[in-house]
FIMARVO-913304 format. One line per field, with one value per residue (C-alpha): residue number from 1; x, z, y. Coordinates in pm, 1 decimal, always signed. Example, Ala and Ser with C-alpha at 12.3 -4.5 7.8 and 13.67 -1.06 7.14 Angstrom:
pos	[1 / 2] .
px	[+1230.0 / +1367.0] .
pz	[+780.0 / +714.0] .
py	[-450.0 / -106.0] .
***
This chain:
pos	[1 / 2 / 3 / 4 / 5 / 6 / 7 / 8 / 9 / 10 / 11 / 12 / 13 / 14 / 15 / 16 / 17 / 18 / 19 / 20 / 21 / 22 / 23 / 24 / 25 / 26 / 27 / 28 / 29 / 30 / 31 / 32 / 33 / 34 / 35 / 36 / 37 / 38 / 39 / 40 / 41 / 42 / 43 / 44 / 45 / 46 / 47 / 48 / 49 / 50 / 51 / 52 / 53 / 54 / 55 / 56 / 57 / 58 / 59 / 60 / 61 / 62 / 63 / 64 / 65 / 66 / 67 / 68 / 69 / 70 / 71 / 72 / 73 / 74 / 75 / 76 / 77 / 78 / 79 / 80 / 81 / 82 / 83 / 84 / 85 / 86 / 87 / 88 / 89 / 90 / 91 / 92 / 93 / 94 / 95 / 96 / 97 / 98 / 99 / 100 / 101 / 102 / 103 / 104 / 105 / 106 / 107 / 108 / 109 / 110 / 111 / 112 / 113 / 114 / 115 / 116 / 117 / 118 / 119 / 120 / 121 / 122 / 123 / 124 / 125 / 126 / 127 / 128 / 129 / 130 / 131 / 132 / 133 / 134 / 135 / 136 / 137 / 138 / 139 / 140 / 141 / 142 / 143 / 144 / 145 / 146 / 147 / 148 / 149 / 150 / 151 / 152 / 153 / 154 / 155 / 156 / 157 / 158] .
px	[-12609.7 / -12531.6 / -12886.3 / -12840.5 / -12504.0 / -12642.4 / -12994.8 / -12921.0 / -12764.3 / -13011.0 / -12738.2 / -12722.7 / -12967.3 / -12925.9 / -13047.1 / -13085.4 / -13086.9 / -12777.6 / -12925.8 / -13249.5 / -13084.5 / -13071.5 / -12730.5 / -12404.0 / -12422.4 / -12177.3 / -12097.9 / -12145.8 / -12507.6 / -12574.9 / -12435.2 / -12643.6 / -12953.6 / -12910.0 / -12817.8 / -13147.0 / -13346.3 / -13166.0 / -13053.3 / -12817.9 / -12444.5 / -12345.5 / -12037.5 / -11899.6 / -11703.4 / -11460.9 / -11146.6 / -10799.5 / -10768.4 / -11064.9 / -10952.3 / -10613.6 / -10805.5 / -11049.8 / -10898.7 / -11059.5 / -11410.0 / -11667.5 / -11636.4 / -11407.4 / -11308.5 / -11672.2 / -11728.9 / -11555.9 / -11774.6 / -12086.3 / -12009.9 / -11754.2 / -11529.5 / -11391.6 / -11114.2 / -11063.7 / -10718.4 / -10561.0 / -10329.0 / -9986.2 / -10077.7 / -10096.2 / -9970.7 / -10239.9 / -10061.3 / -9872.2 / -9974.9 / -9885.6 / -10225.5 / -10388.9 / -10377.0 / -10173.4 / -10474.4 / -10646.7 / -10361.8 / -10438.2 / -10797.8 / -10719.0 / -10532.5 / -10451.9 / -10609.1 / -10424.2 / -10690.4 / -10951.8 / -10713.8 / -10862.1 / -10807.7 / -11038.3 / -11162.4 / -11210.4 / -11585.8 / -11538.4 / -11613.3 / -11375.3 / -11168.6 / -11071.3 / -10825.9 / -10909.4 / -10748.7 / -10979.1 / -10947.6 / -10632.3 / -10816.4 / -10713.4 / -11062.1 / -11144.0 / -11420.1 / -11155.8 / -11034.5 / -11392.5 / -11467.8 / -11142.7 / -11216.0 / -11568.7 / -11441.3 / -11199.0 / -11479.8 / -11316.7 / -11495.8 / -11573.8 / -11724.1 / -11651.1 / -11532.5 / -11882.9 / -12218.0 / -12395.5 / -12692.2 / -12464.9 / -12294.7 / -12635.6 / -12738.7 / -12417.9 / -12465.0 / -12834.5 / -12762.5 / -12442.4 / -12235.9 / -11859.7 / -11839.9 / -11642.1 / -11860.1 / -11854.9] .
pz	[-5226.0 / -5103.1 / -5193.3 / -5543.2 / -5584.6 / -5486.2 / -5626.4 / -5923.8 / -5714.7 / -5545.1 / -5307.0 / -5127.9 / -4912.2 / -4728.2 / -4395.7 / -4248.4 / -3889.4 / -3799.5 / -3944.2 / -3750.4 / -3417.3 / -3186.0 / -3061.3 / -3156.3 / -3356.5 / -3271.9 / -3484.3 / -3188.1 / -3152.3 / -3523.6 / -3534.9 / -3230.1 / -3396.8 / -3706.7 / -3508.8 / -3319.3 / -3642.2 / -3882.3 / -3861.2 / -4158.9 / -4109.2 / -4083.7 / -4247.8 / -4145.9 / -4434.8 / -4371.9 / -4516.8 / -4387.7 / -4288.1 / -4050.0 / -3925.7 / -3806.1 / -3572.1 / -3445.0 / -3096.5 / -3058.9 / -3130.3 / -2857.6 / -2718.3 / -3006.3 / -2840.4 / -2851.8 / -3219.2 / -3344.9 / -3140.7 / -3312.1 / -3683.5 / -3953.1 / -4071.8 / -4415.3 / -4425.0 / -4770.3 / -4866.1 / -5172.4 / -5370.8 / -5220.2 / -4876.7 / -4696.4 / -4655.1 / -4569.4 / -4292.6 / -4120.1 / -3761.7 / -3830.4 / -3999.2 / -3656.5 / -3400.2 / -3103.0 / -2868.2 / -3102.2 / -3155.5 / -2849.7 / -2968.7 / -3319.4 / -3495.2 / -3864.5 / -4066.6 / -4398.0 / -4536.2 / -4486.2 / -4581.3 / -4279.4 / -3914.7 / -3677.6 / -3364.9 / -3039.3 / -3112.5 / -3447.2 / -3654.4 / -3940.8 / -4023.0 / -4389.0 / -4547.4 / -4913.7 / -5176.1 / -5379.6 / -5749.0 / -5885.8 / -5957.7 / -5730.6 / -5612.5 / -5273.3 / -5140.5 / -5070.7 / -5430.7 / -5566.4 / -5347.1 / -5453.3 / -5824.6 / -5787.3 / -5593.7 / -5881.7 / -6135.8 / -6287.9 / -6411.2 / -6182.6 / -6462.7 / -6420.0 / -6062.6 / -5914.2 / -6044.1 / -6278.7 / -6037.6 / -5757.3 / -5981.4 / -6081.2 / -5714.3 / -5623.1 / -5915.7 / -5838.9 / -5475.0 / -5542.4 / -5311.5 / -5266.7 / -5471.9 / -5345.3 / -5208.4 / -5430.7] .
py	[-73.8 / -425.2 / -524.1 / -385.2 / -557.6 / -899.5 / -875.5 / -1101.6 / -1377.9 / -1615.9 / -1736.6 / -1401.2 / -1213.4 / -886.1 / -756.9 / -410.5 / -537.3 / -336.7 / -19.3 / -66.0 / -148.1 / +155.7 / +264.6 / +98.8 / -221.5 / -497.5 / -802.1 / -1036.6 / -917.9 / -953.4 / -1306.9 / -1405.3 / -1255.0 / -1472.7 / -1785.0 / -1757.9 / -1736.3 / -1970.0 / -2329.9 / -2302.1 / -2262.1 / -1897.0 / -1750.6 / -1412.4 / -1262.5 / -979.5 / -829.7 / -899.3 / -533.0 / -570.6 / -911.4 / -783.1 / -549.8 / -814.6 / -804.1 / -460.3 / -594.7 / -649.3 / -1005.8 / -1102.4 / -1431.0 / -1547.7 / -1470.0 / -1783.1 / -2018.2 / -1879.2 / -1913.9 / -1984.2 / -1701.3 / -1622.9 / -1365.7 / -1219.5 / -1094.8 / -946.7 / -1178.8 / -1233.5 / -1098.6 / -1435.2 / -1788.7 / -2045.6 / -2232.4 / -1952.3 / -1883.9 / -1519.7 / -1497.3 / -1515.0 / -1237.0 / -1360.3 / -1378.5 / -1627.8 / -1873.4 / -2094.9 / -2145.9 / -2269.8 / -2546.7 / -2558.2 / -2841.2 / -2878.3 / -3114.6 / -2840.5 / -2559.7 / -2385.9 / -2314.6 / -2502.7 / -2327.2 / -2519.1 / -2501.4 / -2677.7 / -2368.5 / -2301.4 / -1996.0 / -1968.6 / -1728.6 / -1673.2 / -1456.3 / -1238.0 / -1159.3 / -1007.2 / -680.8 / -397.6 / -305.4 / -162.8 / +59.0 / +323.5 / +311.9 / +332.5 / +635.4 / +802.6 / +748.8 / +886.4 / +1187.0 / +1259.3 / +1218.0 / +908.1 / +597.1 / +303.1 / +97.8 / -274.9 / -213.7 / -216.4 / -342.5 / -100.1 / -81.3 / +35.7 / +289.8 / +427.8 / +454.5 / +639.0 / +878.8 / +937.3 / +1021.3 / +1217.1 / +1000.3 / +1039.1 / +1360.4 / +1656.7 / +1932.3 / +2241.1] .
***
């Protein structure tokens, strides 16, 4: 579905490396995989809800020395310069750079906090609407909606 959602944008590419990897897949392994194969700067994009739990991730302290991070948050849920944005274990490894509007890790990689659109869209909300039989038009790309419909995803079992 990610491939369908980004297929019309030449600035995005998708990978199934985590699906093909046997056993559990960890972000640290995925980032290392791409660093070994690409010279371009890497950006790890995740939601604020996942970021607040990053201390539970495998080798979370090492993640920030491998790539840049962009933490997406819903409008009004953050303040750019507040250290409360960072989990306590990360604070000693970062400093805020107002000119960059980002946090800078000891490695030099950047950590950005960005607000997403004002639309209240989440994967949970999309799944809930589909389960209720309600429209998700304009919330997800038409290609993704067609895929979900074709494969009967997120519908209640009869």
